[in-house]
C-alpha positions in Angstrom: 48.0 -24.2 -73.7 47.6 -27.5 -71.7 49.3 -28.4 -68.5 51.5 -31.2 -70.2 53.0 -28.6 -72.5 53.6 -26.1 -69.7 55.4 -28.5 -67.3 57.5 -31.5 -67.8 55.8 -33.1 -64.8 52.4 -31.9 -63.6 49.5 -33.1 -61.4 46.5 -30.9 -61.4 45.3 -30.0 -57.9 42.1 -28.0 -57.1 43.5 -25.0 -55.2 40.3 -24.0 -53.5 39.8 -27.4 -51.9 43.1 -27.1 -49.9 43.3 -25.4 -46.5 45.6 -22.5 -45.7 47.9 -24.6 -43.6 48.3 -27.2 -46.3 49.2 -24.5 -48.8 51.8 -23.1 -46.5 53.2 -26.6 -46.0 53.6 -27.1 -49.7 55.2 -23.7 -50.0 57.8 -24.6 -47.3 59.1 -27.7 -49.1 62.9 -27.7 -49.4 63.0 -29.7 -52.6 61.1 -27.3 -54.8 59.1 -24.2 -55.1 55.4 -23.9 -55.9 54.1 -21.3 -58.2 50.4 -20.2 -58.5 49.6 -19.7 -62.1 46.6 -19.8 -64.3 46.6 -22.6 -67.0 45.2 -20.4 -69.7 45.3 -16.8 -70.7 48.1 -14.3 -71.3 49.1 -14.3 -67.6 49.7 -18.1 -67.6 51.5 -18.2 -71.0 53.9 -15.3 -70.0 54.7 -17.0 -66.6 55.6 -20.3 -68.3 57.7 -18.5 -70.9 59.7 -16.6 -68.2 60.0 -19.8 -66.2 61.6 -21.7 -69.1 64.0 -18.8 -69.9 65.2 -18.7 -66.3 65.8 -22.5 -66.3 68.0 -22.2 -69.4 70.0 -19.2 -68.3 73.5 -19.2 -66.9 72.4 -17.5 -63.8 70.2 -20.5 -62.8 73.0 -22.9 -63.6 75.4 -21.0 -61.3 72.7 -20.9 -58.6 72.1 -24.7 -58.9 75.8 -25.5 -58.7 76.3 -23.3 -55.6 73.2 -24.3 -53.6 72.8 -27.9 -54.9 69.1 -27.5 -55.0 66.3 -27.4 -57.5 66.0 -24.4 -59.7 64.1 -21.5 -58.2 61.6 -19.4 -60.1 62.5 -15.8 -60.5 61.4 -13.5 -57.5 58.7 -11.8 -59.7 57.0 -15.3 -60.2 57.1 -16.3 -56.5 53.8 -15.5 -54.8 52.1 -16.3 -51.5 49.7 -19.2 -51.9 46.2 -17.7 -52.0 42.9 -18.4 -53.8 42.4 -15.9 -56.5 39.7 -15.6 -59.1 40.6 -14.9 -62.7 37.8 -14.4 -65.2 35.3 -16.4 -63.0 37.4 -19.6 -63.1 39.3 -21.1 -60.1 43.1 -21.2 -60.4 45.0 -24.4 -60.5 48.0 -25.3 -58.5 50.8 -26.9 -60.5 53.9 -28.3 -58.8 57.1 -27.6 -60.6 60.0 -29.9 -60.2 63.5 -29.9 -61.7 65.7 -32.8 -62.4 67.8 -32.0 -59.3 64.9 -32.4 -56.9 65.0 -35.2 -54.3 63.1 -38.5 -54.9 61.0 -38.1 -51.7 59.4 -34.8 -52.7 57.0 -36.5 -55.3 56.0 -39.1 -52.8 55.2 -36.5 -50.1 53.2 -34.4 -52.5 51.3 -37.5 -53.7 50.5 -38.4 -50.0 49.2 -34.9 -49.4 47.2 -35.0 -52.5 45.7 -38.3 -51.5 44.0 -36.7 -48.5 42.1 -34.4 -50.6 39.5 -37.0 -51.6 38.1 -37.6 -48.0 38.3 -33.9 -47.3 36.2 -33.1 -50.3 33.7 -35.8 -49.3 33.3 -34.4 -45.8 32.9 -30.9 -47.1 30.3 -32.1 -49.5 28.3 -33.8 -46.8 28.7 -30.7 -44.6 27.4 -28.5 -47.3 24.4 -30.8 -47.9 23.6 -30.8 -44.2 23.8 -27.1 -44.0 21.5 -26.8 -47.0 19.0 -29.1 -45.4 19.0 -27.1 -42.2 18.6 -23.9 -44.0 15.7 -25.3 -46.0 14.0 -26.4 -42.7 14.6 -22.9 -41.2 13.2 -21.3 -44.3 10.1 -23.5 -44.1 9.5 -22.7 -40.4 10.0 -19.0 -41.1 7.4 -19.3 -43.8 5.0 -21.0 -41.4 5.6 -18.3 -38.7 5.0 -15.6 -41.2 1.7 -17.3 -42.3 0.6 -17.6 -38.7 1.5 -14.0 -37.8 -0.5 -12.8 -40.9 -3.5 -14.9 -39.8 -3.3 -13.6 -36.2 -3.0 -10.0 -37.5 -6.1 -10.5 -39.6 -8.0 -12.0 -36.6 -6.9 -9.1 -34.4 -8.1 -6.6 -36.9 -11.5 -8.4 -37.1 -11.8 -8.5 -33.3 -10.9 -4.8 -33.1 -13.5 -3.9 -35.7 -16.1 -5.8 -33.7 -15.1 -4.3 -30.3 -14.9 -0.7 -31.3 -18.7 -0.3 -31.7 -19.3 -2.1 -28.4 -16.8 0.2 -26.6 -18.5 3.2 -27.9 -21.9 1.9 -26.7 -20.3 1.1 -23.2 -18.8 4.6 -23.0 -22.2 6.2 -23.7 -23.9 4.0 -21.1 -21.2 4.9 -18.6 -21.7 8.6 -19.2 -25.4 8.1 -18.8 -25.0 6.3 -15.5 -22.6 8.9 -14.2 -25.1 11.6 -15.0 -27.8 9.7 -13.3 -25.6 9.1 -10.2 -24.8 12.8 -10.0 -28.5 13.6 -10.3 -29.4 11.2 -7.5 -26.5 12.5 -5.3 -27.8 16.0 -5.7 -31.3 14.9 -4.8 -30.0 13.1 -1.7 -28.1 16.2 -0.6 -31.2 18.3 -1.1 -33.3 15.8 0.9 -30.8 15.8 3.7 -30.9 19.6 3.9 -34.7 19.6 4.0 -34.7 17.0 6.7 -32.2 19.1 8.7 -34.4 22.1 8.3 -37.5 20.1 9.4 -35.6 18.8 12.5 -34.6 22.3 13.5 -38.2 23.5 13.0 -39.8 20.5 14.8 -37.4 19.4 17.5 -38.0 16.1 19.3 -40.1 16.1 22.4 -38.1 16.5 25.6 -37.9 13.7 28.1 -40.1 15.1 30.9 -41.5 12.8 33.5 -44.5 13.5 35.7 -43.8 13.3 39.4 -45.2 10.1 40.8 -46.5 11.9 43.8 -49.1 13.6 41.6 -50.3 10.3 40.1 -50.5 8.6 43.5 -47.3 6.5 42.9 -44.8 5.5 45.5 -42.6 8.6 44.7 -38.8 8.8 44.8 -36.6 7.5 47.5 -34.4 10.0 49.3 -30.9 8.9 50.1 -29.0 11.7 51.9 -28.2 14.3 49.4 -29.7 12.4 46.6 -31.8 14.4 44.0 -31.1 17.7 45.9 -30.6 20.9 44.0 -27.0 21.5 43.0 -25.4 24.7 44.2 -23.2 26.1 41.5 -19.6 26.9 42.5 -19.0 29.0 39.4 -20.9 31.6 37.4 -21.3 29.3 34.4 -24.7 29.8 33.0 -24.5 28.6 29.4 -26.2 25.8 27.5 -25.9 24.4 24.0 -27.6 26.3 21.2 -26.4 24.1 18.3 -23.5 22.1 16.9 -21.9 24.7 14.7 -19.4 22.6 12.8 -17.7 19.2 12.5 -14.1 18.4 11.6 -12.8 14.8 11.0 -9.1 14.6 11.9 -8.1 11.1 11.0 -8.7 7.4 11.8 -6.7 5.8 14.6 -7.2 2.6 16.4 -10.3 0.4 16.7 -14.1 1.2 16.5 -14.2 2.1 20.3 -11.9 4.4 22.2 -11.4 7.9 23.6 -9.3 10.9 22.8 -9.3 14.1 24.7 -7.4 17.1 26.2 -6.8 18.0 29.8 -9.0 21.1 30.5 -6.7 22.1 33.3 -3.4 21.0 31.9 -1.3 21.9 28.8 -3.5 23.1 26.0 -1.7 21.2 23.2 -1.3 17.7 24.6 -3.5 15.0 23.1 -4.4 11.8 25.1 -5.6 8.7 23.2 -7.0 5.6 24.9 -7.7 2.9 22.3 -10.0 0.0 23.0 -12.4 -0.9 25.8 -10.0 -3.1 27.8 -6.4 -1.8 27.5 -3.6 -0.6 29.8 -1.6 1.7 27.5 -2.4 5.3 26.7 -0.8 7.4 23.9 0.3 11.0 24.7 1.0 13.3 21.8 2.8 16.6 22.4 0.5 18.5 20.0 -2.4 18.0 17.7 -0.2 18.2 14.6 1.8 15.2 15.6 -1.4 13.2 16.1 -2.6 14.0 12.6 0.5 12.6 10.9 0.4 9.4 9.0 2.8 7.5 11.4 1.3 9.1 14.5 2.2 6.3 16.9 5.9 7.0 16.4 5.5 10.6 17.7 3.6 9.5 20.8 4.9 8.6 24.3 3.2 5.6 25.9 1.9 5.5 29.4 1.1 2.2 30.9 -1.4 2.0 33.8 -1.1 -0.7 36.4 -4.7 -2.0 35.9 -6.5 -2.1 32.5 -9.5 0.1 32.1 -13.1 -0.9 31.3 -15.2 0.7 28.6 -14.7 4.2 27.2 -15.5 6.2 30.3 -12.0 7.5 31.1 -11.1 11.1 31.8 -8.0 13.2 31.9 -8.4 16.0 34.4 -5.7 18.1 36.2 -2.8 15.9 35.2 -4.5 12.7 36.4 -6.1 9.9 34.5 -9.4 8.8 36.0 -10.8 5.5 34.9 -12.9 2.6 36.1 -11.3 -0.7 36.8 -13.0 -4.0 37.0 -11.9 -5.6 40.3 -11.8 -9.3 40.8 -15.4 -10.4 40.9 -16.6 -7.1 39.4 -19.5 -6.7 36.9 -19.8 -9.9 34.9 -17.2 -11.8 37.0 -19.3 -13.1 39.8 -18.3 -13.0 43.5 -19.0 -10.5 46.2 -18.1 -7.5 44.1 -19.9 -8.6 41.0 -22.0 -5.3 40.9 -19.2 -2.8 41.7 -16.4 -1.0 40.0 -13.3 0.6 41.3 -12.3 4.1 40.4 -8.6 4.7 39.9 -6.8 8.1 40.0 -3.5 7.7 38.2 -0.8 10.4 38.1 0.4 10.7 34.4 3.7 12.4 35.2 4.8 10.2 38.1 3.0 7.1 36.6 1.7 6.1 40.0 -1.7 5.4 41.5 -2.6 8.3 43.8 -6.0 7.1 45.0 -8.7 4.6 44.4 -12.2 3.9 45.7 -15.1 1.6 45.1 -18.0 3.4 43.4 -20.8 3.5 46.0 -23.6 2.5 43.6 -24.9 -1.1 43.7 -26.0 -3.3 40.9 -24.3 -1.3 38.1 -25.4 -1.8 34.5 -24.2 -0.1 31.3 -25.8 3.3 31.2 -25.9 3.5 27.4 -28.0 1.0 25.5 -25.7 1.3 22.5 -22.4 1.1 24.4 -22.5 -2.1 26.4 -18.8 -2.1 27.6 -19.0 1.1 29.6 -20.3 0.9 33.2 -19.3 4.4 34.4 -18.8 7.4 32.1 -16.7 10.2 33.7 -17.1 13.8 32.5 -15.7 17.2 33.4 -17.0 20.7 32.9 -16.6 24.1 34.5 -18.0 22.7 37.8 -15.6 19.8 38.1 -15.8 16.0 37.9 -19.0 14.0 37.2 -20.0 10.4 36.7 -22.9 9.0 34.5 -24.1 5.5 35.5 -27.1 3.3 35.8 -28.3 0.7 38.4 -30.6 -2.3 38.4 -32.8 -0.4 40.8 -34.0 1.8 37.9 -32.8 0.1 34.8 -34.7 2.4 32.5 -33.0 5.8 33.3 -29.6 7.3 33.8 -28.1 8.5 37.0 -25.7 11.4 37.6 -23.2 11.9 40.4 -20.9 14.8 41.4 -17.4 13.5 42.4 -14.7 15.1 44.4 -11.6 15.0 42.1 -9.2 14.9 45.1 -10.7 12.0 47.1 -13.1 10.4 44.5 -15.9 10.7 47.1 -19.5 11.1 45.8 -20.8 14.5 46.8 -24.3 14.3 45.3 -26.4 11.9 43.2 -29.4 12.5 40.9 -31.9 10.3 39.1 -32.4 11.8 35.7 -35.4 11.4 33.4 -33.1 10.5 30.5 -33.8 6.9 29.3 -31.0 4.3 28.7 -32.6 2.9 25.5 -30.8 3.9 22.3 -28.4 6.2 24.3 -24.9 6.1 22.9 -22.9 8.8 24.9 -23.3 11.8 27.2 -21.4 14.9 28.4 -21.9 17.7 31.0 -21.7 21.4 30.4 -22.3 23.9 33.3 -23.8 21.3 35.5 -26.3 20.1 32.8 -26.2 16.5 31.5 -26.8 16.1 27.7 -27.5 12.6 26.4 -27.0 11.7 22.8 -29.3 9.1 21.2 -29.0 7.1 18.0 -30.4 3.9 16.6 -28.8 0.4 16.4 -28.4 0.7 12.7 -26.1 3.8 12.8 -27.9 6.9 11.7 -28.1 10.6 12.6 -27.4 11.2 16.3 -29.0 14.1 18.3 -29.4 15.3 21.8 -32.9 14.3 22.9 -32.6 14.6 26.7 -30.9 17.1 29.1 -30.9 17.3 32.9 -29.8 20.4 34.8 -28.7 19.5 38.3 -29.0 23.2 39.4 -32.6 23.4 38.1 -31.9 26.6 36.2 -32.6 25.1 32.7 -35.9 23.4 32.4 -36.3 20.6 29.8 -38.9 22.6 27.9 -36.4 25.4 27.3 -33.4 23.3 26.5 -32.3 23.1 22.9 -32.1 19.6 21.4 -29.5 19.9 18.5 -28.5 17.1 16.2 -25.1 16.1 15.0 -24.0 16.0 11.4 -24.1 12.7 9.6 -21.0 10.6 10.4 -19.7 7.0 10.0 -21.4 5.1 12.8 -22.2 5.8 16.4 -20.3 7.7 19.1 -18.2 5.5 21.3 -17.3 8.5 23.5 -17.8 12.2 23.8 -15.6 14.5 25.9 -16.3 18.2 26.5 -13.4 20.7 26.8 -14.7 23.8 28.8 -11.6 25.7 27.8 -12.3 25.4 24.0 -16.0 24.7 24.2 -15.5 21.8 21.9 -16.5 18.1 21.9 -13.9 15.4 21.2 -15.7 12.4 19.7 -14.6 8.9 18.8 -16.8 7.5 16.0 -16.1 4.1 14.6 -12.3 4.7 14.8 -12.5 8.3 13.4 -11.5 11.2 15.6 -13.9 14.1 15.3 -14.1 17.6 16.8 -17.4 19.3 17.2 -17.5 23.1 17.7 -20.5 24.2 19.9 -22.5 27.4 19.8 -23.6 28.4 23.3 -26.3 30.7 24.7 -27.5 31.8 28.2 -29.7 29.4 30.1 -32.3 32.1 30.7 -32.7 32.8 27.0 -35.7 31.4 25.2 -35.2 28.7 22.6 
């Protein structure tokens, strides 16, 4: 059945090309009602048949006379405008008009329908544009897929080439590791053999023949110089060997000093970093010093004059150190060959006493520690000083000091040479000098001098120190613990000593 037979007046309109708002506008017209029907099929034929029956009925005539409007379709035929699909073909919107409809309705509908042409053209161009963009995207996706496939193939080829090389490198690494372990074992065994040979064949002691026997000028006597020292204690021990070594940590620069007060609190640690400084660190206990952030746990003590070298000493609650006065060593002037000894009270933080060291023409006593001019030491007998002068620039000198007044009680010229000396300490009135080489190596005690004359150089043991990092910048003996506190290239080390009687044979 065609549209001309179904309606007296009809204009076919594609339904799917109208928007939802336009459909609602057409549905809201006062002069007529629109009905969505299908032009063919049983559904469309039945709808047209019912619509004609309603128009010819009395009920519709009464309704038209009362309302004065166009005939309305029955309620069952009125639907909301929507795009439906029937048997795969789009529906068609047919406007229905009665003879009572106003004259402007057809003009309005024709105006609305005239807009559909441009809308359809715009939608067509939009669809074509979208199709072109989608085609371009599909092409690029295909290119990306081709490139990814090519890269995956290249990666597989590279992996296949590298796997054999990695296996070969792993085998070579294992071989090198095995060889390194073997060499390390040989080096350890060689070091143990060298240590054994050193213990079996100690170095020759530094013994000098009296110049009086050879017809030389002999030694010069200066008061109590080179006189035998009278022991004030019953200390009669000497070093047998260095029993063990313990590396605590690394703090500060390559040169410095750390020690304990042999007469003060047994737990306090004193650290003096550097060869020219004016601030000392005081730790309440050894555990605080070994912490990672040790400086936060320490109290700082500032001295009025900076010290020189690493020859400082903490003894009886006082800090003894050498100060370079104006015009001191290396500064020119009248005091260019002198140093001033300072006695500083650590608790009150005041200078208690000071004195100019009586030796003239001071030079560094240790050939490997050029910044130290006076090295202070303490043992069971009291306070000592190790120094050297231009008068005998080849050997070390030893002096016994009064800890109260800083006066020099006695002085000795020792047979221990300055060359290759790095540090020294005193135990029971005996001076022990540690030697090394300029390229840091194994250090050992090669010279000793007993001020009391009890221990002869031939009977003195000459132990060596375990291998370390560099050279000793300072060594401090603690008679209470019988340990050495060493500063070695910034590392703080503790050496435990094994002692024996001086009268015992080596």
